[in-house]
C-alpha positions in Angstrom: 79.6 34.6 -16.7 76.7 36.7 -15.9 73.2 36.1 -17.7 69.9 38.4 -17.5 66.1 37.2 -18.0 63.8 40.0 -18.8 60.1 39.8 -18.5 58.5 42.7 -20.3 55.4 44.3 -18.7 53.8 47.7 -19.3 50.3 48.2 -17.9 49.3 45.8 -15.2 52.7 44.2 -14.7 55.8 45.8 -14.4 59.1 44.8 -16.4 61.7 42.7 -14.4 65.2 41.9 -15.1 66.8 39.1 -13.1 70.7 38.7 -13.2 72.3 35.7 -12.7 75.7 34.2 -12.0 77.0 31.2 -13.8 76.5 29.1 -10.7 72.5 29.9 -10.7 73.0 32.5 -7.8 70.6 35.3 -8.2 72.4 38.7 -8.4 69.7 41.0 -8.6 66.1 41.0 -9.4 64.5 44.6 -10.0 61.3 45.7 -11.6 60.9 48.6 -13.8 58.5 51.1 -13.0 55.0 51.1 -14.2 53.8 53.7 -16.8 57.3 54.5 -18.3 57.4 54.6 -22.1 58.8 52.0 -24.4 62.0 54.0 -25.0 62.3 54.6 -21.2 61.6 51.0 -20.2 64.2 49.7 -22.8 66.7 52.1 -21.5 66.1 51.2 -18.0 66.3 47.5 -19.0 69.8 47.9 -20.9 71.2 49.6 -17.7 69.8 46.8 -15.3 71.3 44.0 -17.5 74.7 45.6 -17.9 77.4 43.3 -17.7 75.3 40.3 -18.6 76.7 38.1 -21.6 73.5 37.0 -22.8 70.1 38.7 -22.0 67.0 36.3 -22.4 63.7 38.2 -23.3 60.1 37.2 -23.2 59.7 38.1 -26.7 55.9 37.2 -26.5 53.5 40.3 -27.1 55.3 43.6 -26.1 58.4 42.1 -25.4 59.3 41.4 -28.9 60.1 45.0 -29.9 61.9 45.3 -26.7 64.0 42.4 -27.7 64.5 44.1 -31.2 65.7 47.3 -29.5 67.8 45.7 -27.1 69.8 43.8 -29.7 69.8 47.0 -31.8 71.9 48.6 -28.8 74.3 45.6 -29.1 72.8 43.6 -26.4 73.2 39.8 -26.9 69.5 38.8 -26.9 67.8 35.3 -26.6 64.1 36.0 -27.6 61.8 33.5 -25.9 58.5 33.2 -27.4 56.5 31.1 -24.6 53.7 28.6 -25.7 51.5 26.7 -23.2 54.2 23.7 -23.5 57.1 25.9 -22.7 55.3 27.6 -19.6 54.2 24.0 -18.4 58.0 23.2 -18.6 59.2 26.4 -17.0 56.5 26.1 -13.9 58.0 22.4 -13.6 61.6 23.8 -13.6 60.7 26.6 -11.1 59.1 24.1 -8.7 62.3 21.7 -8.6 64.4 24.8 -8.6 63.0 26.8 -5.8 64.0 24.9 -2.8 67.7 25.2 -4.0 67.6 28.8 -4.8 70.6 30.8 -4.0 70.2 34.5 -3.5 73.7 36.7 -3.4 73.4 38.5 0.1 73.4 41.9 -1.5 71.0 41.3 -4.2 68.8 44.2 -4.8 65.1 43.1 -4.8 65.4 39.9 -3.3 62.8 40.2 -0.9 60.1 41.1 -3.4 61.4 38.4 -5.6 61.1 35.8 -2.9 57.3 37.1 -2.0 56.3 37.2 -5.8 57.5 33.8 -6.2 55.5 32.2 -3.1 52.5 33.4 -4.7 53.0 31.6 -8.1 50.5 29.5 -9.2 49.7 27.6 -12.4 46.1 26.7 -13.6 45.8 24.4 -16.4 43.3 25.3 -18.7 42.2 23.8 -22.2 44.5 26.3 -24.1 47.5 25.4 -21.6 48.4 27.1 -18.1 47.0 30.3 -16.9 
């Protein structure tokens, strides 16, 4: 079974699609080019997530209509709305998982993913994490 996770971006950050095997191995980690229209963004995300039995989509903000558009195209979608608490849990889980991260040898985007994850930080604020 393959699952995918989608972080939707449009202006400052590109959208990203990560595909995982059922053992947690990262199969691909690809970005969508910045400046694409929402329609083009959705088409690219659908293409990158092909073959995934479930696609978890960051449905916070601009991701909500993308999750709806994917579902309308027959993709099984799990919309995820982030809160301060869920971000904290995600960061804690990510911190524990990084040392054990397995990446497929032919994983598209692997170098970009490793570089980006090396820069991840979480700064506590009064409203949660930034």
